[in-house]
N, C-alpha and C positions, 0 to 999 in steps of 0.2 A: 917513965912517968908522963902522963898526958897533961898538958897545960896550955891555955891560950897563950900564944906568943906573937900574934900578928892580927891586925885589923885592917881590912881592905875597904876603902871608901870609893863609891862611884864619883868620878870627877870629869863630867863632860867637857869642862873648860880646864884642862890640866894646867895650863900656864897660870890661870887665875888662882887655882887651888895651891899651886906651889908658892906663888907670891904671898897668898894669905897666910898659910901655915908657917912659912919662913919669917914673915913679918910679925905675926901675932905671937908665935911661940919660939922663934929662933931655930926651928927645925932645919937641919941640913938634909936635903933630899938628893938621892942619887938617881939619875935617869937610867932606865932599863929599856931603851927604845923610845920612840916618839910619843907613845901613849901611856907610859907607866913610869912612875917615880916612887921612891920609897925611902924612909929612914933606914939606917943600917946600924943601929946601936947595939943589936944583939940581945936586947931586953924585949919588951913588947914593942914591935915596930909597926909603923903605919905605911900602907901602900895606897897610892892614888891611881885608880884605873880609869883612863880616859877613853878607852875603846868601848863604845856603847854595846858592842856584841859580846864583850867579856865582862862588863861591869856588873856587879851585884845590884839588886834592886834597892838594897839598904846596906848599912855597914855589915861587913862579913867578918865574923870572928873565926880565926884559924887556930886549930888545936894541933900542937906538935906531938907526934908519937914516934916510938921506935920501930914499930912494925905496921906498915900501912895496910897490908892485906888482912892482918888480924883485926885491926881497927874497923875496916870495912865490913868484915864478917860480923863483928860485935854490933856495929850500928844497925845493920840489916836485921840481926837477930832480935834487937831491942825494939824494932818497929820503925826505924828511920827509913826514909825514902830517898834513895840515891838519885840526885838530879844531874850530876855530872860525874861519870865514871873516872877512875884513876887516869890521870894524865901527867905528863912531864912539863916542867917549866924551868927557867934558868936557876931557880933556887932549890929544886928537888922534884918531888912528885906529890900529888894531892888528889882528893876527890871532894865533892860537895854533896850535902844531903839536907833534907828537911826533917826537923824534929816533929814530934806529935802535934805541936802547936803551929806548925808552918814556918818556924824560924829556919832560915838557911844558914848553915855553918859549913866550914871546910876542915878537913883533916889532912895533915901533910907530914912528910919525912924530908929532912933537908938533904941536899945533894952531898 
């Protein structure tokens, strides 16, 4: 079953973002290197991307699927434009695409 389970936010000032979300909402964030931090509740988690080269332009909704290659084929067949091909990261593998309205989303399978 495909479902949104992650939202990634651009965070050029990662320390300020961590302080804000921790203070405002009590979120506990885990660092995954110097430029990335995330909640790890296992529900809908939030990631803060501090690396300007990897940060999305806007909040990035991430959809979890069982079969990444099948999802990629389905996105392309439906008219989605892949903007970042399948790549690996510490939590699994994913790709990013634009929908017909130009919204960027990602699809991933966990490690």
